[in-house]
N, C-alpha and C positions, 0 to 999 in steps of 0.2 A: 451464387457465391460464387467468386471468381478465385484464382490461383494468388497468392501472395508473394511477388518475388522477391520481397525482402526476405524470406527466411533462409536459414543456412543450410548449408550441406558440408560433411566433413570433407577436407581438404583432398584426400587421396581419391576419391569419388567425384570430384567435381566435374573433371575432363569427360569421364566415362557417362555419367548421368545426363551432362548437357549435350553431349551427341545423341543420345538417347531420346532424351525429350524434344530436340530439336525434329528429329526423325518422326515420333509421335505427333509433333505438331503439324508438321507438313502433310501426314497423312488425314490427321482430323481435318485440317485446312481443304485437302481435296474432296473428303465426305460433303464439305460444309459446300463446297463448290459445286459438286454433283446434285446435292439439295437444293440449292438454288435454282440450277438447270432445270431439274425435274419439276419444281413448284413452277416456274416460269413457261415449260410446256404444257403443264396439266394444273390449272389454277383450284381445281376441286371443284364442289359444289356453288362455291361463291363467285359470283361474276365480278369481274373489275369495273363497276360502275365509278362513276365521279364520286358518288358520295361513300363509298366504299375506301377510294383512295383518301377521300377529305378526313374520313373517321380515321384510318390509319396513320395520316399526319398527326391528327390531334394525339391520337395514341404514344405516338413517337414522342412529341414534347412532352407529355405527361410523364413517360417512362424517363426521359432525361432528367427532367424536374425532379423527380421521385429520388433517382440514382443519386444527385448533387446533394439531396437533403438526407442521403442516409447518415443514422447515427451508430456510432460505435459506443454500447452502453458497458461492454465489458470486453475482456479479451475476447470471449469466444463468440458472443453475440453483439451482431449490428442489425439495426432496426432500419429496413428500407422496404419501399412500396412499389419498386421499380417493376416486378411481375405483376402488379396487378394489370397495369394496361397492358402488358405482354399478354394475359390471359383474355383478356377483352377483345384484343385483337384476333387470338386463335380462334374464339367463339363466332365474332361477328364480320370479320373481314376476309377470313381464308388464309389458306398457307403462306401465299405469295407476300402479301401485306404483313403478316404476322411476322415472318423472316426479316421483312424490312425493317419492322419496329425493333426486332432484338438485334440486327445488324447497326442501327443508329446507336443504340445503347450501348454495346459493346465497343464500337469505335469511339464513341465519346469520350468513355472512361480512361482512353489509350494515354491521354494527357498525364495522368496520375500514374502510369507505370511506366519502368526506365526499360524494362526487357520486352523488346518488339515481338519476341517469340512468346512470352506471356500474353500479350494484347491478342496476338493471333490466336491464340490456343483459346482464351475466354471468349472471342468473338464466336469461333467456329463451334465450340461448347454450347453457347444459347442459342445459336441457328439451328444445331442438329437438336437440341432440346426441345424448340417448338415446332420443329418439323415433325417429332415424334409423337408430341402432344395433339397437333394438328391432325394427324393420322388417326389418333385413337379419339379425338371427338369427333371426326365425319363417318368412323366406322360406326357410331352410335345414333348417327342421325336417323337412319331408317328403321333400325331394329326400336327404336324409342319413339318413334313418330315424332322429331323434333323439329319445330320451326322456329328460327332464330327471332322472329318479329313478336313472338307470343310467350307469356311466360308461364312455363309448363314444370312438372316435375322429370319430364325428360331432358328439357334444357339444363335444368341445374344440376341434373345427374351427370350429363354428358359432361358439362363444365368441370365437374369435381372429379373425372376421371383423367380429363386434359391437365387438371392442375396437377392432381398427383405424378401424370407421365412427364411433366414438364420437370417437377422438382426432383423427381427419381433420375430421371435422364440426365439432368445438371450436376447431379451429386454423384453420379457413378462415374460421368467421364473428369469431374474434378479429382475424386479419388483415383483414377486411374493416372492423372496427371501427376498428383501429390507423389504416386508411388515410383515414377519413373524419375522425376526431377529431384526428390528429397528422399527417395528411399523409406517412405513411410509406410507401413504394413497396411492392406486394405482392412484387416480385423479392426486393428487400433485406430484406423481414421473412423468407420462406421460407429465405433463404441462412442468415440467423442462427439462424431457430428449427428447421430441421430438424434438426440434430444431436441439440438437447434433446427435439425430437419423438420421434426414433428410440429414443432412452434411455428415453422415458417409456413408449411403445409395446412397447419388449421389456421391461420391467419389468411392465407390465399383463399381457403375454401369458405370461411365465413363471410369475410369482407367482400372478397371476389366475386361470390356468387350472390350477393346483396347489391353489388353495384350492377352486374350482369344483370339482375332482373330489373333495375332500373333503365338500363339501357334499352332493354327489351319493351319497356313499357313507355319510355319518354324519348328515348334518342340521345345522340351525342350531347347536345348541350347541356342538358340535365347533367350527365355524367362530368361533364367539362366543371359545371358550376361545383357539384358534390367534391370534386378533388382541390377545390379552393380552401374549405375550412380543414380538410385531411392534409393540405399542404401546411397552412397555417398551424396546426396542430404539431406537426412534425416540426415544423421551424422553431415553435417556441420550445418544445422537447428538446432539440438542437442546443439551442441558447442555454436550458437549463443543463444539459450535459456539460457543456464548456465551463459554465460559470462552477459546477462542480470541481470540474477537472481544475479550474484557475484555484480555486481554495484550497484545494489538495495539494496543489504545487507549494501555495504560499505557507500552507500548514507544513508540509515537509521542508520548506526553506527555513522556515521558524524553529522548526526540531531540530534543524542541523546548526543552525546558528546556536541555540542552547546547548546542544551536545559540545559543539567546539568550545563555549566558555566553560560548561562544566569540566570537560576535559583539560582545559587549560588551568583551571582551579586546582584539580587533583595535579597535576604536573607540578605546579608552584610548592604545592606541599612535598613532593618528591623532591623538587631541588631545594626546598627548604631542609631537607634531611642532611645536605651536604653542609649545612651551617651548624646543624645541631642533630648529631645522630638518632637521639632519642625521638623525633617529631614524627617521622611517618612510622615506626612501630606502634608508637604510642596512641596514633591517629585510629591506626589498623585495629588496635584492642579495643580500645572505646567504642569505634564503630561494631565491633562484634558485640559488645554488650550491650550498645543499645539496640542493636537488631535482636536479640534475646529476649531482653526486658520487655520490648514491645510486642513479642510473641506470648511472651508470660501473661501481658496483661490485656490481651487480644485487641490491641490498637486497630481502628481502620486500617486498611492497606497503604492509604497516602499518607497518614499521619506515621506509619512505621517506617515508610520510604524515606520520608523528612527528617525522621529521628536518625536513620540509618546514616544518609548522607552528611547531616548536620555532625555526628561523630566523627566521620572521615575527614571532614574539612574545619573543624572546629578551632584549629590553631592556625588557619589560612593566614591570619593577621600577623602572626610573628614574622613573616617575611619581612615587614618594616623593622623588626629589633637588630640591634645591632649583634654582631657576633659575640664581640666580647662579652654583653650580657646574658646571652644566651649559655655561655659556655662558662661562665664564673662561678669559682667554687666557693666563693665566701659570700658573705652576707650582702644583699644588695643595697645601695645607698637610696636616698629617696627619688632621685631623678631616675635612676634605672628601673626603679618599682613603677614609676610613671610610665615609661616606654612598655613594660609588661601590662598595665592594667589598659594599654589601650588596643591591646591585640584585638580583644572580642569585637569592639567597634570596627577596626579598619577590616576585620576579617567579614564581618556582616557588610560592610560597604559594597565590599567587591561583588559578593553574592546578591545584594539587593538590586544589582543592574540586571539581574535577570527574573524577569516578572514573574515566571513560573515557578522562582524557587524564592520569593519572598517570605513564606514559612520557614525555609530553611536559615536565611538569615536572621530571622528574629530568634530561631532557637539559638545560634551561634551568639547572636548580640548579649544575649541575657545569660548565657551558662556559667558565668562567674558572679553572679548575683545570689545573696543569701536571705533566707527568710526574714534573719532580724538587721536584714539593711548593712549588714558588713561587707558585702560584697562590692562588684566593681561591673562594670565603670559608671554606672548611674545611683548605686546604692538602694533600689528599690526593695520592696518588702514584699512578703505573703503573697496576696492573689495577684497582685501586680506583675509577678514573675510569670511566664508562660510556664505550664505545665510539663511541655517536652524539653525544656530550659532545666526543668527540675532534675527530670530524667538523665538529661546529659551532664549534668554536674555532679550526679552520684558515680555515674561510669567515668568520667573524667578524675573524680577524686580518688575513686578505688584504685586506677591504675597509675596514678601519680604515688599514691603512696607504696604499692607493690613493686615500683621500677627502680632501679639506682640512679641516682643524680649526683651531678658533680658537687654538689656540698652535703649529701648523706646517703645512706646505705638504704636498700630496700627493705620494707619491712614485711612480714608473711602475709599471707591471705587473711589468716585468724586475726592478725593486730588491726590491719586494715578495715576490717568489719566492725571490729570492735571500736576503733576509733569514729567510724561511721556513724553507729549506734549511739556514740557519746554525742555526736553533733545534730542527731536526730530530732527533730521538735523546734532547734532554735535555729541553726543555719541551714540543715537540708530536711527535706520532705521524710518523714518516719516511714510512711506506705511505701515509697519508693526505694528506701533503703534495705526494706524487708523483700521486695522484690527483688533487688539484686542478690541477697542471700538464699532466696529460694533459686535463682537461676544457677548461684555456684554450688550450689549443694551437690554433691557426688560427681563433680566435674574433676578432672585430673589436674595435676600441677601445670603442667603448660597451659591449659585453659585459664586457670586462677592468675597465673602470671602474665597473660596475654600473649604468651610466645607461641602458640596454637595458630595463627593467623599472620597475615602481613599486609602490608598496605595494597599492594596490586591483586591479593586474593580478596580483599573486601570490596576493591574497586569494580572488580569483575563480577561479583556477587550483585554490586548494584546496577552494572549494565543490564542486567537481566530484568530487575524487578522497578527500575524507576520509572516515572511517570511516563519517560519518553519511550513508549513500548512500541517494537518494530523496527526501533534502529539504535543499532550499538554505540555507545557514548565514545567517545575518542579515546584511540589506544595511546595508553600513556606507558605500556608496560618497557619502551624502548629507554626512556628515560631511567625507569627503575633499575633496568638491567646494567645501562652504562654506569651508573652511580655505585653499583655494587663492583662493577668490574674495574674502576678507578683509583688506583691505590693514592693517587693525590688527593682524593675527594675527602672533605672532612677536615 
């Protein structure tokens, strides 16, 4: 596990930490140099025969290929198999060839790292770790009566000790480097790295010792052939991880596109408020009633979210209605009524371009339809009207009745409910009327007249609960605040 040179250090300690790290790197490099010199002067129990050198070269190639095929499966876990050939080199070629394998792996990865100090530290780290593991393995050869050309429990036991020594030394030196370079506490490092360390050690013990047994029985060719399917499996896994990352990125981009469009739709409602000051507050109140009615009816989460969003954006189509019509204080003529009747369809058309919100578009499209066919824009009846559109119709009608309009004064909550019950069963759904009545029961005046919320408040609630979970929807609060602060608006 190498040090990552891309991590960040607080600005105030950069120079000091970098200086200390360079001193530590130089010290470890000197140790690694002494290790190489010692290993060259005393090769240990293994002789440097031609077949040993040949096997070490093969192990180095296998280790480099394994390192190139390493797969980062999460922020904390990287799947790599380069330590398997290193363990085999420690067990079967001796300390000097094993150090050569470690140097090959360390220097090969240098092209991925911008910092030379980090490259030197990582290379020296693995050299020292290999040397310590080799000493641990060699120390057990005589006590356990180990012969490397025979499969015995002693051989596997000594290999297990070597594997544990290699991983522990590597991680200890890594923690020291992280402490000096990034100021990371030893305790915090080990608490976080212990699970990956144990997983890596477990894989190394199980798979490494199995391959070691194969080498002892059949030699380097059998081991090399065994690595072929291992590398093929790792390569396929790497492709799967890349495909998963690609799909995740595409999903993220799609979500961001949807967020942007929903944010733009909400912004259009806020801007519409500059034409008709009633729109944004009305939309917020309707969304609030829809949300609470959905809760009272125990609707599935996705339907509740769609209904709330539809309440928030149900008058989006009024952007295309002339200002004079929206502000007119007298009775509308037929042409003006025609432009008003078009707003559900226009709003739905905007929302229909968002594939994930087709249901929201349908709720908006039919929220002015009535059971007896007297509604608009299509004059459909009864069961042809979506259920959530029927709910929205009641929330919309209630707040329209309890709001001041240019052409009439607001009705009381009691009067509005009485009117809704008059229309129940003919124009409006009687069951949903009673759901609203239940929601309003015991509520204060501010809730009943819709002034207890505002557009941005409902929009913020939607940002938490909408289907685009994990990503905040576009922030349009600036538009709302600028609208309130502009004395010329409206």
